[in-house]
N, C-alpha and C positions, 0 to 999 in steps of 0.2 A: 441591503439597505437601499432606499429609493435613490439616494444621491449616487451610489455606486452604479446603479443601472443607467441613470442619466449620463454619468461620465463615460460609461462604456459606449453608449450610443453616440455621444459627442466625438469620441475617438474614431469610431467607424465613419462618421460623417467627414471628419478631417482627412482621413486616409483616402476617401473617395474624391474629395476636392483636390488632393495632391495628384491623384492618378489622372483626373480629368483636366486639371490645370485651368487656364483661361480666367474668366471673370470671377470664379469662386475664390481663387488664390488672391486676386487683387482686392476683392471685397474684404477678405480676412486681414490682409495687410493694411488696408485703409482703417479698419476698425482698431487694429493694434496701434497704429500711428496716433489715432485720436486718444486712446487710453494713455499712451506714453506721453503725449504732449500735455495732457491735463495734469498728470503727475509731475512732469517737469516743471510746469508753471507753479504748482503748489510748493515745490522744493526750491524755487528761485533759480532754476537752471534755464539757460537760454533755449529758445525755440529750436528744436532739432528736426522739425517735420519737413523743412524744405530740402529738396535734393536727396531725400532718403530713398533707400531701395531695399529690397528683400532678397537675401541670397538663397532662400529655399523656394523652389518653384516646382512645377510639375516635371521639369527635366533636370533639375539640379537640387541636390540636398547637401550643399556645402556648408550650410549654416543652420542655426536653430531659431534664433530670434531675429527681429528686424535690425538691419544694420543702418545706422544713420550717418549723416554727413560729418558728425563729430567722431573722428577716428582717434585711436590711441596715439599718444605722443610718440614720435620717433626720436631717434638719437641725432638726427641730422641737425647740425648747427649747435648742438649742445656743447661740444668740446672746442668750438672755434674760439671762444672768447678767452683770452689769456689775462690772468690777474698777476700783477707784479707785486710781490710781497717783500717787504723789507723789515728785518728784525732790528729793533732799536737796542736790543741787549746783546746782539751777536758779538760786538767788539768787546764788551765787558766779559762775556763768557770765554771768548777766545783768549784774552790776556790772562784770565784766571788760570786757564790750562797751561799757557806758555810760562807763566811764573812758576807753576808747579814743576814743569820740566826743567826750567832753569835752576830752581832751588835744588833739584835732585841731580843736576849735571847730566841729564839725559838728552842725547842727540845734540849736544853742544859741539860745534865744529871750529870755533874761532877762540884763540887765546890772546888776550890783551895783557901786555906786560909793561911795567914801568922800571926805571933805573933803580928804584928803591927795593925792587924784588917783589912788588905786588903783582898779582895776576888774577884775571877774571876769565872764566870760561863762559862763553855766550853763544847764542845762535846768530850767525852772521846776517841772515836776512832781517832779523829784528833790529840789530844795531845799525845796519845799513839804512834802515828806514828813518833814522834820526841823525846819522853821521854821514856827511858828504865824503869824508876821507875813506871810511869803510866801504861806502857805496862805490866809489871809484876803484878801490882795490878789488872789489868783487867783480866789477865789470871787466877789469883787466884779466882776472882769472878766467872769466867766461870767454874772453877773446882768445886767450892762450889755448883753452880747451877746444875752441872751434877751429883754430888754425892747426892744432895737432890732431884733430879728429878723435879726441879722447872721449871715452864714455863718461857720462856724468856719474857721480857716486859720492861717497863720503870721503872728502878730502880735508883732513884736519890741517889748519894753517894758523899762523900767529902774526901779530903785529906788535912791534916794540915802539913805545910812544916817547921815549927819551925822558930827559930830566924835567921838562916843563910840566909834566903831568904827575901828580902824586896819587896816593891811594884814595884820599877823600874826594878829589875832583872826579877821578875815573868812576868811582862807585856811584856818585851822584848821576852821571850821564847814563850809566847802565841801568840804574834804578828808574830813571825817567823813561828809558826805552820800553820797560816792561810794565810800568804803572801809570805813566803820564804825570807824575808829580816828583818833586825833590824834597823829601821830608827833612833832609839834613841841612837845608839852606838856612843860613843865618848870617849875621855880620862877620862871624869868625871864619866861616867856610866859603863866603861869597867869592873871594879872590881865587881860591883853589878850584872852585867849580867853574868859574868863567874861563880860567886858563885851560882846563881840560876841554871845555866846550869849544873854545876857539881853535885848539889844535885839531880836534876831531871834526870840526865843521858842523857842530850841533847847533844850528841856528835857532831852533825852538827852545833849547835850553838857555841860550844867551838871552832870548826874548823874555823867557820866564824870569831870569835873574834881573833883567832891566826893569821889568814891571814891579818886582818885589822891592827893588831899590827905590823906584819912584814912589811907591806907596809909603815906604818908610820915611822918605824925605819930606813929602807933603802931608803926612799924617792922615791920609785917606783911610776910611774904614769900609769903603764900598769895594771890597775885593772881588765880589762876584761880577761887577761891571768892568773890572780891569784885567781879569785873568781868564784864560780859557780853562774850562773844567777838565779834570782828569779824564772823564769819559770822552770828551771831544778830542783830547790829545791822543787817546788810544785809537779813536776812529781815524785820525790823520795818519798815525803810524801804520795802521792796517791798510789804508789806501796806498801808502808808499810801498808796502810789501806787495800789494796787488799789482802795482806798476812793474816791480821787479819780476813778478811771475809772468806778466804779459810779455816782457822782453826776454824771458827764460834766464834771467840773471840769478845765479845762486841756486838754481834747481838742481837737486842732488839725487833724484830718482825719476824713473820713467815707468808709467803704468801702461801696459799693453792690453787693450781690449779688442781682440780679434783684428789686429792690425792698426787700430787707431791708437796713437801714442799721446800720452799726457805727461808733459814735463812739470813736475811739482816740487815743492819743498817738503821734505820729510817731516819737519817740525810742525808745519801747518796741518798736514794730514793727521799727525799724532795728537795735536791739540783739538782737532775736530771730531776724531773718530777713535773710539776705544778699540776697534778692530785693528786699525793701523798702528795705534799706540802699542798694542801687544805685539804686533808683527815686528816693529822696529826696535823695541826696547827689551824684549824677553828672550833674546838669543836665538830667534828663529832664523833659518837660513836666508830668508828674504831680507833680513837686516843687513846682509853683506852684499846683496845683489844690486846692480845698478839698473836693471830692468826687470820688472815683475809682471808676469802674465796673470790676467784676471779673466779667464775665458767664460766665466759663468755670468758675466754682466753685460749690459747693453751700454754702448758708448754714450748715448744721449743722456742716460740717467746718471752715469758717473760724472759726466761733464757738468750737469746741473748741481751735483753735490759739491764738486770741487769749486765751482764758481761761487756757491753760497759761502763756502769756508773763507774765501778771500774777501767777498763783497758784502755778505749779509743779506743779499738779495736773491730771490728765487721766483722764477716765472712759473705759474701753475695754471693748468686748465684741467678739465675733467677727462681729457684723453691721455693725460700723463701722470696725474697725481697719485693714482694707485701704484703704478710702476715705480715712481720715484720714492714713494713711502716704503714699498717693499725693499728696495735697494738700501735706503737709509737705515731701515731696521736691520737688514742683513749685515751691513758694514758698521752699524752702531754709530751713525751720525745723529746723535740725539737731538741737537737743536733743530736740524732739518726735519727730522721726523715729527717733532712737536709742532713745527710750523705747518707741515702737511696736514696733520690731524686737526689743527685749528681751522685750516681751509675747509676741510670736510664738514666741520661743525657749522661754520659761519655761512657757507655757501650751499648747504644741504637744501635740496628741493625735491619735488615729487619724482622727477625723472632720475635722480641719483641716489635717493635714500636707500633703495633696495640693494644697490651695489655696495653701499656703505655697510648695510647689514651683513652681507656676505663677507666682506673684507674683515669686519670686526669679529665675526664668528671664526673665520679661518685663523686669525692671529690672537684669539683669546682676549680681545680688548673689551672687557665687560662694560666699562663706562660708556665708551663709544657705541657699543651695541645697544645699551639701554636708551641712549639718546636717539639713535636711528630708529629703533623699534617704536619709541614714543612718537617720533615724527610721523611714521607710517600711520599710527593709530589716530593722531590728530588731523591728518590730512588724507584720510583713507579714500575719500571721493576722488581727489585728484590723482592719488597714487594708482588707484584701480583703473585709471584711464591711460596708463602708460604701457609701453611695450614690455618693459621689464616685469610688470605685474603678471603678464601672461606666462612668464618663465618660472614663476614661483613653484617650489615643490609643494605637493598637496599637504604635507604635514605642517609646513610653515604657514601656508594659507589658513589652515584650520586653527593654528595658534592665534592668528590675528582675529579670525571670526569669533572665536570663543571669548576673546578678551572683553571684559566689562567696560574698559575705557575706550572702546572704539567710537570715534566721533563721526557721525553721519547726519545729514539733515533729516533722514527718515530711514527706517529699517529696510525700506524698498531699495535703497542704495546698496545695502549689503547683498540683497538678492541679485541685483543687477551685476555686481562685481563677480559673484559666483558664476553667473551665466556667461559673462565675458571671458572668464578663465576657461570654462568648458568649451566655448566656441573656438578657442585658439587651436584645439585639437579634439574635436568632438568624437571621432572614432575611438580614441584612446581614453578620453576623460569622461565620457558619458557614464561609464560604469561607476565612477566616483561621485556622481552627482548626488546620490542619496546621502552619502556621508557628509558632503559639504552642506547640503540643505538642512541637515540636522543642527547646524550651527547658526542658521538664520532664525531669528526670533519672530516668528509669524504673528504671535499675539500683539506685537507692537505696531502692526499695520492696520490701516483703515480699510473699510470695504472697497473703496476706489483703488487703493494700492493692491489689495489682494486680487482684484479682477485682472490686473496685469500679471500677477503670479499665475493665476489660473490659465490665462491665454498662453503664457510661455511654457508652462508645464505641459499643456496640450501639445504644443509643437515638439517638445523634447520627447514625450512618450510616443509620438508618431514618427520619430526620426529613424530612418533606416530600418534595419531588422532587429535592433537591440530592444530587449524587453526591460523597461525601467518603470518603476512605480514611484511617482513623486507627489502627485496631487493629493492622494488620499492622506498621507501622513501630514502634509502641510495643512490640509483642511481640518483634520482632527485637532491639530495643535492650534490653529487659528480660531476655530469656532466651537469645538465640542469639549475642550479640556478646560479645567479650572487652572488658570496660570499659576505657576510657582512665583513666590515673591521676587526671585532673581530674574524672572522673565518679564516682569512688569516694567522694568527700567533697564537701560544701560547706564551704569553709574560710573562716572569718571572722577578721579580725585587728582586734581592738578598738583604739580610740585610747588607752584607758587599759589598765592591766595589773594583775592581781593579783600581789602579791609575797609569797612565803613566806620568813619570816626565822627561821632556827634551829629550835628545838624538839628533842624527843628521840624516838628510836625505841624503841618499847616491845616487850618480850618477856616471856613468863611467867617466864623465868629472869631475876630482877632483876639479876644480875651482868652482863647483856648490854644494859642500857639505856645508850644512848650519846647524850649531848647533841651538838648540831650547831652549826656555824658557817656553813653554806651558805645562800645566797639563791637562790631560783628564781622565775621569772616566767612568766606565761601568754603564750606567743607567738601562739597561735591557738586558736579554738574550732571544733571539727569536728563536723559532722553527717553520720553515715554511714547505713547501711541501716536503714530503719524508725525506731525510736526511739533508736538507738545514738548517743551523744554522747561526745566525747572532748575533753580539754583537752591541748594540747601544751605541756609545760613545758620551759623552757630554763634552764640554770644562769646566774645573774647574777654570782656571785662569792662571796666569803667575808667575814664580819665580822672586824674586827681583834680582838686580845685573846682572851679566853676564849670558848668556846662558850656558848650561852644557851638556857634554856628557862624557862617561867613568867615571861617578860619582858614589857615593855610597848612597843608600837610605835604610831606615828601618822605621818601625812603632813601637811605644811604648806608652802605656797609652793613646791611642786615638789621638796621634799627629804623623805627618809625619816629618822625619828628612832627610835632604839632605846635603851631605858633598863632598867637593873637586871636582875632575874631571877636564876637560879641557874646556876652552871657545873658543879656536880656535886650529889650527893645527900646530902652530909654537913651537919651543923648549921651550920657556918660558911661555907657556900658561896654565900651570898646576896650580891649585888652592889648597888652604887649608881652604877655608871658610866653615862655618857651619850655617845652618838655620833650624828652625822648623816651621811647618805649623799647625795651629789649624783649622780644618774644621768647627767647630761649630762657632767660631768667624770670620772665613774666613780671618785670619790674619797671617802674617809672622813675625818671630822674629829672629834677628841676634844673633847667639851664639858665644862663644869664638872660635877662629880659632884653627884648629889642629896644632900640633907642627911641622908637616912635610907636604910638598906638596905631594899630592897623586892623581893618576888617575889609572884606570884599577885595582881597588882594591875592597874589599868586606867590608860591614858593617853589623854587627849583633847586635841585642838586646838580652842581656843575664843577667838575675837576676838584673833587674832595672839599668843596665849600658849598654852603647853602646861601641862596640869595632870596631875600624878602623884597618883593618888587611892588611899588606903588600902593594903591588901596585908599580907603577912607580913614581919616584920622578922627573925623566927627561926622555926624549926619549931614549929608550934602556938602562935604568938604573933602576932596581927595588930594593926594600928594604925588610928587614926582620923584621922591627919594628912593634909593635902593640901598639896603643894608646887606653886608656879607657876614655870615657866621663862620668862624673857624672852630671846628670841633676839638682841635688839639689844644687850643688855649681857652675854650669856652668864652669867646668874646665876639662882639659885634663891631663892625666899622663901616662907615659910609663909603660907597664907591660912586662911580660916575652916575649922575641922576638921569632919568628919562628926560626927553626934550619937551614934555608937557605933563601936566597932572593926569593921572589915569587910575581908574578902578573898574571892577567888573570885567576885566579882560581875561584872556587865556594865555598862558605861557607854557612852553614845552621845549625840552632840549633835544636837538637832532644834530648828529655829526659834530658834536662839541660846540654847537652854537645855541644861543637862547633866542627862540622865536616868540614874538608877542603879537597877538591878533586882537582887533576890535577893542571893545570896552567903552566906558563913559569918559568923555573929556571934562574939562572944568565946568561946563554948563550942563553936564549929564546928558549929552547927546550921544547916541550910539555911533560908533566909528566903523569905517571900512578898512582901516589901515592894517598893514602887516609890516613888521620891521624886525631886524636882527639886532639884538642888544649885546654889547660887550662891556664888561665891568670897567675896562680902562678906556676904550675908544668911544663908548656911548652907542648912539642909534644910527642904524643904516636902514633906510626905508626900502621896502620891496614892493612888488605889485599889489595893488589894493584887492581886497575881496570883492566878489560880485555883489554881496549883500551886506548892509550894515548890521551889526549885532553887538550885544553885550550879555553878560551873565550866561555865556555859552561854554562849550567844551572844545578842547583841541588836543589830539593825541597823535604821536608819531608812530607810523607803522610802515615797514618796508620802504624806508627812505622818503616817505611823503607825510604830509600833515593833514589830518582829517578834522574838519571843523563842523560842529553840529549844534543845533538848538539855540537857546537864548531868546532875547527880545530884540526888536528893531523899532525904529522911529515910526510913529503914526501921528503926523501933525505935532501937537504939543504933548502927546502921550506915547505910550508904548503898546506894542502888540506882539503876539508870539511869532518867533522866527523858526519855521520848521524846515526851511531850505537848508541843504547841506552842501559843502564843497570841499575839494581836496587841493592842496598846494603842492606843486612840484618845484623843489628848490633848484634843480638843475636848469629847468626852462623858465623859472620865475613866472609861473602862470597858474591860474586856478581853473578847475573843472568841476562842474556840478555832478553830484551823485544822488542816489535815492533820498527823497525827503523823509523826515521823521513821520511815523504814523500818528503820533500824538505830540503835543508840545512838551518840551523839557526845559524849563527855565531854572537857572541856579542848580542844575543837576551835577552829579559827580560822574567822572569817567575814568577808565583805566584800560590798559591793554593786558590781556591774559591769553596766552597760547595763540598769539597772532590774531586775536579777535578784539575788537573795540567794544567795550561794554559801557552803556550809558545808564546811570542809575538814579532814580528818584527825580526830584525837581517838582515844579508846579506849572500850572497853566496861568499865564498872565491875565487872560481875559476874565476868568472867573475864580482865580486862585484855588482851583481844584488841585488837590494833591495827586501827583502821578505815581502810581505804585508799580509801573512797568520797569522791567529791565530790558533794554534793547541791545541785541547783539548784531554788530555790523560785519560785513565782509562775506558772510554766507547768506543768511536769511534774517528776517526780523522775527524775534521770538519774544514771548512774554514769560516771565519767571515769577516764582513766589519769593517775596522779599521779607526781611525780618520785621516783626511787629514792633517797630520802634520809630524813630523820629524821621530821618530822611527817607528811608525806604521801609516798606511793610511787607510781611508775609502772613498768609492766613493758614491756619492749621486745619486739617480735614475734620469734618464733623462725623462722628460715629453714627452709623445707621441711616445715612442718606441714600435711599434707593431710588432709581429711576430707570426708564426704558429708553433705548435709542433704536430708531428704526432706519432701515435702508430701503430705498424705493427705486423703481425704474419706470420707464414709459412716462416721463414728465409727472412723476409722483402719483401715477394712477394705480400702480401695483406695489404692494409691499413684498420685498424679497428677503428680509431678515429682521430679527429683533435681538437686542442684547439687554440683559439685565445688568445694570451697573450699580456698584456700591462705592461711594466716595471716589468716583471717577475711575474705578478699576472694574474691568469686565469680570463678571461672575459666571455667566452662562450665556450661550448664544444658540439661536435656531436660525438656519440659513437655507435658502432655496435659490438655485440658479436655473432659470429656464433655458439659458443659452450661454455659450462661452463669451459672446459679444453682445449681451443684452444692453439696451440703452439705459444705463443707470443715471439717475439725477442726483444722487448723493445721499448723505446721511442727514437726518434731522433729529 
């Protein structure tokens, strides 16, 4: 074939250039840099042409393609940052286990007796945490052991409490030590319990009794305000045990890790670890030893686990989390291992996700493996730029490349990832290039992108003495084959879905504005040829009752909530209705109505409650009230109002705070304000936005708030606001980012897979409906939207054929033609006069 002969001559020319070196090599490098720079700009990547260099020259063949100044991320600095994690439930879990051991009389070392013959077997460190008498006796025993240089170990001992203490009082104090409450406390037992608490020096039990007496005397019903909760009492008890451990008081076993000794309490180890519980309670020889050797561990990891058992706090970084997790799994410290796994999920990033994949595979953690694999697919461009990516096994890399859900700005990014992996060890990996290239979907590339493929393939086939054939198969797939349906798109189906609820279809003829009742959801995200992206929308159903627009929606606990809004355009068409939708049961439920009519307002879910904030109660009349919905009681109540009337604003929850930006004030002027709202404390103003705006969107992503679209003031009128800015709550400052390509007023927004989607809306200047879906954080894209109210999608027309041509030499020469049907390539004829011909693009 003619193209094969041309390719053979091109390879011969390239080899002569390599042998001769000099200007020929540099010219080829400049041309490749130009091609790469163009494709980078199309994909929204930063300019990488400055400072670039070529590793293959006439005297060196250490690389295949051009190396740019953007290098793979190294691990330097990755593990330096230490996160301090504290488990709020560690005390509760610890005392649940301690109570089980106490109830079974396992590892109890102290016997408390009364003159009446009652006795209680307890764990001395636990009772010492609430009783000053037992704590003092335990310290005296510790001092005696130190003076006598005795080994620590299990020393059973007893304390006789005399006639002042009876069974009822002693039982109450012991119960408090293990549960943080005294269930038996009443007017008949009060004196007995106080007597026991006074003798034992249980100050917190005495305080508990005094508060109970005070509430009974003054008839107060606000017990929560007067008493410390059982959980807080258990936390205080565990803190006291931690102090005993720090002073080595009551420690009855030593763990020896290669000469590093840890003095600990057996009962705390047994309550934290199933491994140690079995060791100490199942008759193993270690249960009688005072010093136990653990040669298979590292001291630093065991120290972290022991510290967490006492404090509930764990310091984690990426240079230790895998080792600590392995040790926690080996010794069956379940709470610690769960905390480590949560760290991996929450802090997963491009430089660590592949380590998590390897870890999850090694330990058979299917859920973690699924999350890590999905992270790789969602962030493949960033992951392929890391050093860890170069170490992937070829089979694992192929699994990622073949996956339909691979997210990239263009298929060219997949090709580049393969090249970077081969370049890490070209002598060994070049032979696998053909296998890897078979997973690249060349039909999804544009002509400009394929020119880069051609130039790189030329270098690869001319590398060293290895005979590889890559370009022929790529060209046949790109230009000569009729693509299979699965090759026309990469189709990703997210675990979560965007849901569009109601809205209105806008038309310059105001008589044709139609409010909607339909719900649509994203079934898939599709990546097509070049930068073409589409969203596949599917109809979910209809809302009950009236259609809605300018309403409020939020999601909580797997249910969708819809509130208020307008059902038409007259003065009295504002609603206060409330509904919830269960997607599992596919059913709607009518909820209690809001107390005020609201439209053009915001709804947020915050700490298991829903807040309806501000809005318009009539046309041109907004409010400052805020209502809180309690789903447990199906009721609304007013909370702290805003400090001014407000509508058309944006509200978002970030780090347990409700942030509110912009909006219309009482005179319907667009604002620049940004404030933090609290249902009890009210408003705290923050730094103003750079631009005034209302009817805009605000979404939280990676600890920041992104504000887009809306309208702004223009003398006595409004105009489109296309400027966008991001708020940093730590610095309390705003920074501009890329403006919207088209206006989006009154649009919807959501975050899906760490991307912000802006959907629908209209143009203020001409009320033109916007059918675009804009995706931020990577590139700007346009998608097909559902043929309904707020957003629309168009279906393909059967039998629409057209030609697409590629040219070079400033459009003076045609180099290729494609026959297209419904935007899908059917057949292609292509001719390359040179590897680096000056192409002007496709038309």
